N, C-alpha and C positions, 0 to 999 in steps of 0.2 A: 686356396686359389681364387675362389669367388670373391672373398674379401679383398684380396690383393688387386684384382681387376677393378672392383668397385672403387677402391681407394685411389687408383691411378687413372680413372676415366677422365677427370678434368685435364690431366697431363696429356693424354691421348688427343683430346679435343684441341687444346692449345697448340700442340706440336703440328698437327695437320693443318690448322688454320694458318700458322706462321709459314709453313711450306707453300701453301697456296698463295699467300701474300707475296712472298719472295718471287715465285714464278710469275705472278701477275705484274710485278714491278719490272722484271726483266723483259716481259712481253711488251709493256708500254714503252720501254726504252728502245725497242726495235730489234731486240735480240731474237733471231729466228731459228737458232740451232736447238730445236726442241729435244732432240735425242740427248744432247749434252746436259740439258736441264733435268731431264728425267733420270739420267744416270747419276747426276749429283744428288737428286732427291732419293734415289735408291740407296746410295752410300750413306746418306744421312739417316735414312730409316733403319738401315742395318745397325748403325751405331746406337740409334735409339733403342732398338730391340735388345742389343747387347747390354745396354745400361739397365733396361727393365729386367733382363735375366739375372744380372748381378744383384740387383735389388731383391729379387724374389729369393735367390739362393741364400743371401745373407740374412734375410728376415723371414725365412720360411716358417720356422718354429714359432716366431712371434705372431704371425697371422694365423697359424694353426691354433695357437693357444687362445687367441681372441675369438676364434670361431667355435671353440668347444665349451659347452656348459660346465660350470664348476660343480664338483661333487663335495669338496671340502676346501678349507683354507690351504691345506698342503698342496693342492693342485695349482695354486697361484704361481709356483716357481716356473720360470722360463729357462730353457737350456742356455748354457753359457755361449755367447756369440760375440764377435768383435764389432758388430754393428752398434752405433751409439744409441739408437732409439730403444732397442730391447734392453740394453744395459741400463739406460736411464729409467725405463719403466720398472725394471726389476728392483733397482734401488728405491724407487718411490713406493713400490708395493711392500717392500720389507719395512720401510718406515711406517707405512699405513697399518700394516699388520701389528707392528710393535705397539703403536698407539692404541689400536683396537683392543689388543690383549690386555694392555694396562688398564684401560677403561673397564673392560669386562671383569678383570680381577677386582677393581675398586668397587663396582656395583655388587659383585658376588659377596665381597667382604661385608658390605653394608647390609645386604639381604640376610646373610648368616647372623650378623649381629642383631638385626631386628627380630629374626625368628627366635633366637636365644632369649632376647628380652621378653617377647610375647609368652614364650613357654614358662619363663620364671614368673612373670606377672600372673599368668593363669593359675599356677600352682600356689602362689601367695594368696590369691583371692579365694581359693578353695578352703583355706584354713578359717577365715572369719565366717564363711558360710556355714561350716560345720559347727563353729562355736555358737552362732546365732540359732542354729537348729536345736542345739542342746538347751539354750537359754529359754526357748519358748515352750518347752515341754510342760511347764507348770501354768501356762496361761489358759484362759478359757478356750473351749473347743473351737468356737467360731473364729476367734482372733488367731488362734494357733494355726488353723487350717488356712486362713487367708495369708498369713506370713509364710507358711510352709509352701504354699502355691507359688508365691513370688520368689522364694529361695530356689524352688525347683526350676523356674524359668531362668534365674541367674545361672544355676549350675549347668543347664543345657546350653545356654548362650556361651558360657566359658568353654565348654567342650567343643562347640562349633568353631570357636576361634582357635582353640588348640589344635584340633585335627586339620583345620584349614591351613594353618601355618606349617604343620608337619608334612603336608602333602608333597611339598617340593623336595623333601628329603626322605621320601617314602622308603627307599632302598636301605637306609640306615636303621630303620625301625620296622623290620619285616621278619616274621618267623612263621614258617609253614609247619602245620601239624594236622593230625587227623582229629576231627571233632565229631562228637555225637550231636547231631542236629537237635534231637529232642531235648537233651539235657541243656544245650545252649539256650534254647528258647524258654525252657522252664526257668532258668536263672535270670534271663532277661525280663520276663514277665513279672517275676518276683521283685526285681529291682524297680520296676515301673508300676508296682501295685498301687501306690498313692495316686498316680496319674489316672489309672483305670477307675479307682474308687471315686476320686473327685469328680470325674466326668460321667460316672455311672455307665461305663462301657467295659465289657468283659472279654478277656481273651479266651480263645478255644484252640487248643493244640491238637491237630489231627495228623499225627506223624508217627510212623513206625519207629520205636526206640532203637531198632537195629541199624537205621540209616546213618551212614557216616559220610562226611565230606572232608576235603583237603583244602585248608584255607589258613588265614591268620585270625586267631580268635579275637584279638583286641580290635582290629580294624573291622572285622565282620560284625562284632557286637555294636560298634558305633553305627554301622550302616543300618542294622536292624532297628536300633534305637531311633534313628531318624525316621524310618518307615512307620514305626509304632507311634511316634509323636505326631506325624502327619495324619495317620489314620484316626487317632483319637481327636485331634484338633478339628478335623473336617467331618466328624460324626456328631451332628447337632442333636439328634434325638437320643433320649435316654433309654437305657436297657438294650442297646444294640451290642453286637459281638464283633470282635476282630478275630478272624479265623486264620490259623497258620496251617497250611497243607504242604506236604512234600511227597514226591513220588519219583520213581526211577523211569527214565525214558531213554532208550537206545544208548545206554552207557553214561548218561548224564543224570544228575539229580536236580529236580526242579522244586524250588521253594516258592510258595505263593503266600502273600500277605493280602488278605481279602477284608475290606471294610464295607460298611453299609452307610457311607457318608454321602456328602452332597454331590460327589462326582466331579469330573473335570470336563469343561466344554471341549468339543472337538477342535475348535479353533486354537486352543491352547496346547493340545497334545504334542504337537511337533516341537514345542519349545520348553517343555516342562523340565528338561535337564540342562537348560541354559542357565548360566550364573545370573543371579539377581532378578530372574524372571518370576513374577508372582501371579500374573494372569488375572483373570476375572475374579477368582476366589480370593486373591490377595487384596482386592478392594473391599471385600466383605469381612475378611479375617485379618485384622491389623497386625497380628503377630508374625505374619509371613515375612521371611527375609529373602526368599528366592535362592538360598544357598544350600538348603538341606538336600534336595534331590540332585543338585549339581555335584555335591561332594559324594553322594551315593554312587552316581555314575562314574566319577573319576576314580574312586577307590575300587569299585568293581572292575573297572578296566585294568587297573594296576594289579589287582589280585588274579586277573585272568577269568573273571566271571562275567556273564552277560546279563544285563538287566533290561527289562522291558515292562511296559505298562498298558493296561486296558482300563477304560473307564466309561461310565454312562451316567449322565445327569440324573440326580436323585435316586440312583440305584447303587452307587458305590464304585470303588476302584480296586483293581487287582494289580499288585506289583509282583513281578515274577523274576526270580534270580536263578540263572542256570549255572550250576557248578560243573 
């Protein structure tokens, strides 16, 4: 009703102005029967109100639809009426929705094709990396370690690309299972042993072997790998440890990854999970991409886990995952 009145305010204004002009013209012409003039104005106003009532009844659902916020595209449909304006608007909306869905389908098809290409490309790149790794086994220790370090960076970069592309289709590649947290971390630290040895940083697992969690092992392994990589990367002093702790709190399981690295400035803490944000440390450590913690947060949200972080400059960082 409010929208209807606002839409017809100019008509109200014009109508009463023209009534006043007509009465003024009659008065200038010497017509002094004011009762007759007012009666004529009253009849004209009644006709005007009748016209407005007809307009409101025939366009009621149209104005109601325009006044109600949309919840989905299906809500765009207007009730069938004989008024030309709602009918024309409904035809226009149907055409608009059809074009929108067509464009959406086209973009989705392109995105799926791109994701498929990236996945295939990443898997193809893993093969030459494995071959190069075998080929350097007979080289001198210093040269082999140097090449192996670069291969490890390539491997982690490819995993970052792969999991980033799979994030949009997370539901297609999701399997919930019960996981022994201690065994998962032992396997993970074993896989990352070259990273620990190369940087002279050592893992310490302080977890009760009986603790179990419910999650997706593959996605969770990637999350923990990103946390381990960050913890090692930002631990500049040799001989430091990265501690994995877990405990039960009010029906939840808390896993903490604690490093003794450079820490994160307070000014950067609010944005550490933003995509491509590297912060102050990113200027000092050129390998930072700003995507690791972003993917950690996105994956944990999709898995139903909560991730939070505490940090202090020159003292280290604690990343906590709540299962």
